[in-house]
N, C-alpha and C positions, 0 to 999 in steps of 0.2 A: 559653929566651925561651917566653914566651907566646905559643900560635896564634895569630892575628887571630879563628877563627872562633869562638873560646872568646872573644874580647874583644867580637866583634860577638852572640855569645848572650849573657851576660851585660848587654850595654847594652843589649839589646833589652828585656831582661827588665826592667830600672830601669823604662826610658822606659814602657812597660806600665801598671807598679807606680804613677807620678807620674800617666799618663793615667786608671789605674782610682778614683784615692786620688781625685784633683780634679775627678770626676767630670764634666769639662768635655765628653767624650768618650762615646757611649755604651758600653759595654763588647760589645757586640757587634763596633762597630767599632774598638772597640781590637784586637781578636780580629783581625781580619782583616789591619790594617795588619801584625800579628806576623807572621801566614804567608806577606804580601806581604814582607816585608823577609829572612826567611828561608829563601823563595824565589829573592827578586832577589840577596839576598848569596852564593847557592851552598852557604848553611849545609847545608843540606836539596834533597834532590832534591827532582822534583814531587809523586811518589809520599809523600816522608814530612811534606812541607811540608801534603798533605792528607788524611794518615792521620788525623787526626782526625776527620774528617766519616763515616769507615767504623769505626771503633772502637764495641766492642760496649758500652761504654760511653756513649757517646752516646744509640746505639738503646734502652738501658734506661732511662736518662733520660727521654728522648721517652715511651716507653712507659708510665712511670709518671706522669706527666702524665695521660695519659690514663684509667689505671687512678686516679686523685684524681678526677677529672671525673665517671669512674661513682660515685664511693662520693656525689658531693656528689647526681646526676643523680637517684640510685634513691633518697639520702634519708636514709641510714645516719649521714648526720653528723650530719643535724637531727634524725633524731629521738633519737639521744644528747643533744643539747642540749635538745630535750623533756624528756629524763629527769632532767637536771639540773634544770630551771624547777619539776619535779613535785615532786622529791624534795627540795631543797637548802631549802626552806622559806624563814625569813626569818636563817636560822641562816647568821653570815660564817663561820664556820670549815667546819661542813660543807660549805657554797657552795665556799670556796677549794677544799678538794679535792677535791671534783666536779666544780669545771671541770678543776683541774690535770690530774686522773687520765684525763677523758672525750677532751681534748686532745691529752693523750700518747697513749694509746689509739688516737685517730682516724688521728694524723701517724704513727702507725708503718709505715703503707702509704700516706701520700701524701707532700706537700713539706707542710716546714715553715710556709713562707709561706701556702701554701692552707689548713692547718690553722688559722692567728693569722688568716685571714679570714673562715672559716667562725665560731668562737666570737666574733670581735670582735660584731656584735650581741647576738648570744647573753648575754655578761658583762653588758652596757650591760642588756639587759632584765632579767637576775636582778638586776643594780646597785639600778636603779630599782626593780623588787617588792620589795626585801627595805629598801628606806633605805640601804642602803651607799654609800661614794663608790665609784666606779668607778677610782679611781685606786689604791686599794686591792688592787684584780683584775687590771687590764688586763698591767703588769707579772709579775705570776704567773704571767699565761696566756702571756705570751710565750716566757717560760721554760720552760713545759710544754711550748711546741711546740718550740724548741729542742730540749728532753731527748727529745720524741721522734722524734728523729733518731738517739739513743744506742738504739732499741729494736729493730729488723730492719737485715739488711745492703739494704735496698731504700728506709729510711726516710728517707735524704740520701745525697745526691751523693758526697760524701767517703769512706763507706763502700764505696761502691762502686768509686770512686778507690783506697782503698789495699788494696783485695781484690784490685784487676788488678795491683798493684806486687807484690803478694805473687807469685803467676801467671807471672810475667813474669821471677820471680828464683828461677824453681822449685821456691817452697818451697810449704805447704800453706796452701790459703785460709781465711779464715774462714770459719765454716759461717754458716747462716741468723739462730740466732738465738744468736749467739757475741755478739754485742753486750745480750741483753737482759738479763743481770746487771747487768751494769755499768749501762745504761740504769734500771733499774728501782730501784736503790741508789741513784743519783743522784738521780731523781725525788722519792724517800721523803724524803731528807736536803734537798732541796728545799723540800719539803713542809712540814717541820718545820722548818724555819727561816724560813718564810712563816708560820707561823702562830705563830709563839713570838716573830719578830722583826723579822722582813721589812717585813709589811705597816705597822706601826707606822711604819715611817720612810718611808714612802710619803704617808701623809699622815694627818688625823682618822678618823676610823670615817663619820660622817656628812658633808655637803655641803649648804650652803644653794643651791647655786648649779644649777638645772636644765637639764638639755640640751636642746637644741630638736630635736623631733622629726619626722620626716616624718609627713604626714598618712596615716593606716591607712584601708582602706576604709569604715569606721564615721563615721569624721570625714566625708570626703567625701561618703557621703549624707547626712548629719546636715547639713552645709550646705547643701546643695540641698532638706533637707526630705523627702530619700526614704525615710528612715529610720520613718516614721511610716505610710509608704502599701504597706507589704511585709508581703503575704499568705500563709501557708499552704492551701492546697485540698487531699483527699484526693479520688481518684475513686474512686465508689461503685459496688459491683457493677451499678446499674442505669443509671447514666450515661449519654448519645447519645455524649459523648467515646470512649468507648472502641474502639478499633480505625480511631480516627480520626487521620489525619496532623495538623501542625499546620500546616503549609501550607493545608490546606483548611478549617480553623476561622478561619482570619485573624481572629485574637483583637484584633489592633490597632484593624484597619480597622472589625468589627463589634464590638467591644465593649469597646473603648478604655483595655486593659490593654495590661502587659508581661506575656509570658511567660519568663521569665527561665533557670529550671532545671526538671528534674526528679529526682525518685529513683524510678526505674522499673528496669525489667528489664534486663539486659543480659548479654554474653558469658561473663561473672565471678560472676552474680549483682545482685542491685539495687544501685544507687548513682547518684552523684549526676551527673547530663550537663548540657551546655548546654544549652537548646531548638534543636533545629536544625529546619528546614522539612520533613525527611523524620521525625522521631522521630512513632515512633506510641504515643496511647496505651494504658494498660494500667489493672484495676481495682487498686486501693490505691495508685494512684501520687500520688508527693504531687509538687503545682506551686506553686512559687514565682511569685508574679505581684505584681506594682507597678501600684497603679490607686487610685482614691479608691474609700474606703469601699463608695460606694451602686452606683459599678459593678461593684465585686468582689460585694458582696450581689445583684447581676440576675444575674451571670455563674455563681454558685455555684447560685443558686436554677434557675435555667432547664438545667443541663445534670447537677443533682443531686450537686453538692460538697457535703463537708463541708468549715466552716472547722475548722481545727486550731490548736491554741496555737502562736507562736514557739518553739520549745524555748531554753533558758537556759542550754545548756551547752557551755562552750568550745570541749571538742575536738569537736562537730558543730560548730560557728563556722565552727572551722579546719580541717577538713576540707572543709567548701564551699567555702569564700575558697580551696581550693587546684585546684578546680577552674572557681568564677565569680568574676570581679573587673571589675573598674571603672576608667578613666581619663580623663582630661579632654582634648580639643583644642580647638585656635584656628583658626580660620580664616586664611587667609591671604591678603592684596590684590588677588592673582592669580587666586584659586580659581576654579572654574568652577560652582562649587557655589552660590554668592552669587546670589543673585534668588531659588533653588529652594527650594520647600520640603520638608522630610524624607518626603513621601508622593511627589509629583514625582519626589526624584531615586530612590525604592524606596531607600533608604539602606542598608537591611536587606540584601536581597540584594547590593547592591553589597558589602556592606562585612563584613557578618555579623557586623553588631555593633549592638547597639540603643540609640537616643538616649533614654535616661531623663528628660531634662531640659535645659535653654537657660539658661545666664547671661547675659543680654544690658545693658551699662549698668549693671551691680550690681542687676537686678532677678532672678529665677531664674522662668523659666518650667516649670512644671510638667504641666500638664493645656493642651489644646489647641495645641497648640505645630507638630501634624504636617500644617496646610496655613498655616504662617504661612514666607515667605517668609525664607533666613538671609540673615544680614549677614554684612559684615567683622567683627570684633572679639567674635562671637560664643562663647560657649566652652560647649561642647558636653561633656554630660557621658553617657558609653558605658559600657554592660555588655555581656559575657558571655563566651566563654572566654578563658582566658590568651592562645593560640595567635592567636585573632581582633585582640585587644587588640592586641601585642604587631605583629602584620602590618599596623594602619594606619601604621606607620611608615614604610610603605615608598610612600607615599602624600602626600611632603612638599609636590608641588605644588601639594595641596588643603590641605591644612591641619597644623597643626605638633601632637606630641603631647606638651601640657605637663606634664601629672605621672601619674606611676604610682605608687598608695600602697605605704608601707612592705610590705605584704603580699606584696607580687610578689615580694620577697626573700629570701622563707619558702616559695615555689612550689616542689614536689617533683613535676617531669616524670613518672618514671616510680614511683612509689611500690609499683607492686605487683609489682616486679622486683625489691627487695633482696633478697627470697633467693635469685634465681637470682645476683646479684654477688657474696653471699658465700659461695655456692658455688665460684665462679668464682674468687674469692680465695683461698680454705681448696684447693683442687685445686692454683695457682701455689705457693703455699707448699711444700704438702706437696712439688710434682716439688721444691724449691728446699731441703727440709730432707733430705731421703734421695736429694740428688743425682742423680736420677734423669734429670733432663736440663741442662743448662749454664742459668744464670741467665739468657741473653741468651732460651734459647730459650724457655722456659716462661713470662717476661714476655709475648713476641711471641703467645706462644701464647693467654695470657690475657686482653691486648689482643685480638686478634682477636675470643676470643671474647665478650666485653662487645658490641663493636660490630654483631655476629652476632647476638646475643642482644636486640636495641636497650636493652641497661643505661645505653649513650650513642649519641648520635646522630651519625654518622656526620659531616655537617657540624661536628659541632662540637667533633669534634677538632682540626682545626687552629687552631681556636681558642684549644680547653685548653691545648694545650703553648704553654710560654712559649718562641717562640723565641731571642728574645734569646740567653737561660740558655746553648742547646742552641749558638747560633754561638759562645759564649764560652769553653764549654768545648774544643769541636771546634778552636778558634784556639790556646787554652793547652796541650794536649794535647803539639800539635809544640815549644812553646818547650820543655816538658820532655825530648823527645826533644833536641834539639839541645841544652839542657845539658849531658845524659847522652853524647851522641855525641862532644859536642868536650871533656869530662873537667871541667865546671863543677863537676856535683853530685860527683864526685870527690875535688876539689879542697875543697871545702868540706867533706865527710864527713872526711876526714883532718886539716882542722883543728879539728873538732868534736873527733874522735876523741885530739889533741893537746893539750887543753884538758880533755878526761874524764879520761883517763888512764888509771890503771885503777881508777875508779870506780867503785861497787858497783851489780850491775843496777837497782835503784828509783832511785838517784840520777842515772843515766842517763838513766832512764824521765821522772824529774821532769824535768832540763835539757829532755828532747824536748820535753813538755808546755807546759811552758814559752815555747821559740821557739816553737811552733805557735798557741799564743795570744797572741803577742806579733806574730806576723808576721799572724795574724786579725785585730789589731786599722786595720790598711791595706787589708787585700784582702780579698775575700769567700771565704767557707768553702771552695768548690770550687779555685778555683786555691792558694789555701792549700795543701790536699791535695797538687795536685797536685807542686809544687814542694818540700814538708818530707817526705812519703810515701819518696820512693826514699833521699834523703837516711837517714830510721830507718831503715829496712828494713837500708841498708847497713851505717850504724853498729851494728845488731845483729849483723848476720852478723860482722863483723871483732872486735866483741868479746864474741863466744860468748853473745849475752845472743838469747833467745827471739826472732826477729822479726816472729811473731805478737803477741808483747806490743809491741814498738816501734810496727806499723801501728795496733794498735789504739788506745795512746795517742795516736795524731797523729789519727785517726779520733775520739776522744772530746774533744779538745782543737778540735778545729775546730767540733764541737755546743757547743761551751760557750762560745759568744759572748755572755755575762751582760753585760759591762763598759759598752759603746757604744752607743747605738744605730747607727752603722753599721759596726758589727760585723755586722749581719745584718739581710735585712731584714722580718725578725719584728720587730728592735726599732723599725723604723722604720715603720711600719704601726700597731701603736700609740701611736706620741709622740703625734700628733694629737689619737685621741679620748681618750686620757689626759691629755694636756695636760704632760706630762713634761717636765724639762729634763736637759741632762747630769749633773748630780749624781743626777738620782735611777737612774738604772740604776749609777753608778760606787757606790753606797750598798747596793744590795742586790747586782749583781752580783759584785765583789770576793766578798762573803766565798762566796757562789756559786760563783765560779769555783775558792777554795780550798777548797769541800768536795769538787768535783768532780775538782779535783790529788789530793789525798789517795785518796777511794775510787778512782778509775783506781789508780794505785801500787797500794793491799792487793790491788784485784780481779786487777790483774794478775799478782801477785806469787801468789795463789791459785791461777788457771787455768793460768800459764806459767814461773813462775820456778822454783815451789818441789820 
């Protein structure tokens, strides 16, 4: 007779699967309902029901979200994207290979979803620059981001889950780079397929439909007529500005110009910095100022400043806009600023941003507005450091931050700390590769080091972690424990063993791969790994087939979610910008899945079965 606890566990699994597939209840809430059901039914005790929240797998995954944030925060991912733009040119084939290769490399150390999110705007920019239909690039990008999960132990959650199953059963775990040969071969096959056939199944090479772009900084400056009023001045050795502070000079009040930024001496050498009241002028400083030509000429003559040509180098402009930004704010009806002038408010002292222009009832004021009373509905163009512009959001009682230009998404907060972040990542990988420390200890240490060295801001760590994913995994892990404790996993394993009989090992691996892929059509990759990996390892042990080969097959199949947009968040986030239909995923996903199956079985035979 079947034990009631087994029926409760299976019913809980079925209910959770239905709720996750229907997407009517958030995944984390489903996980909490699973925990509550197992707890109240008595299938698991309190410690067992909550064991998922203390599982090393959950800690590792949470830390890897922070590692991912550090990779973005220090600009490592963005620089790879810029390299793709610089080296790809107008060749679609070269761009496709570079995009897929770069996203797979970055995704080896961060989540596939985050990797795809970083590379989507890069891909769109590449497509527009090369006059290529972006539909031919975005699904290949998604595929490469999924394949990145096959590259290293920490690249995706299922890898960690299957490795944990091996440890629990007393088997030798997979090493950090055990996955790499599988990932590299499947990536090479995927790139080859996309080059020869896949991209042609998605769309024509060019499209006549132009995508709607966000405004850039230069667009905003042009809209307000500011771009014609920007000048670059150099402080000569005999200038009276030398050793004086910005606050002392009162450039706005006395000379009617805005000093936006300086290229001046800093602790790390000369660099672009925002103009702060405490900033001091030095010889050979470069000043970026905004004003009428007449006012700027008077200022330059009075202080022996040399007028310089504005550089036309895109890289220099990009570096400048990494530091200095603009944004539009609109006064609210209840704002206490209404009726007061910019000078009366002492706007810069209060908000650390300069008002560059005012848009009022369709008219633009770029000069002589400092003493005009502000009115409801006025839109102010603000300029300053990005941190100060973003801080404007705190004053919602005064105004609304209407527009941030697209350049904001490309701002790298800690560019100079990229070498430090790379060094920490290298140490983390070394500790895991040579098994000097447990994986959870190495990842925790790397996370702490990244925070202490300010490669990632401590406050942003909590925002970087996808808590819904963390709670989902922590709630599903006890369900796997319940299925094992009640004998459900053993029952399914025995049923599968009866079906496969005396099948050769390669056929067993193929069946496990297909089974995992089918379950992955309805569940995300993490619950799939949690449920299938224990059965796969048990089948391997029972049939005297390498349990490492079985675990690796499940892990690779979990990441090979190419067929449906529902199979992975990676597929979902490219769907809207790409304008894809379900059929688009199937057309390229089924062949890719078949190639991944063949590569996995062949490599598993080479590494584990020969």
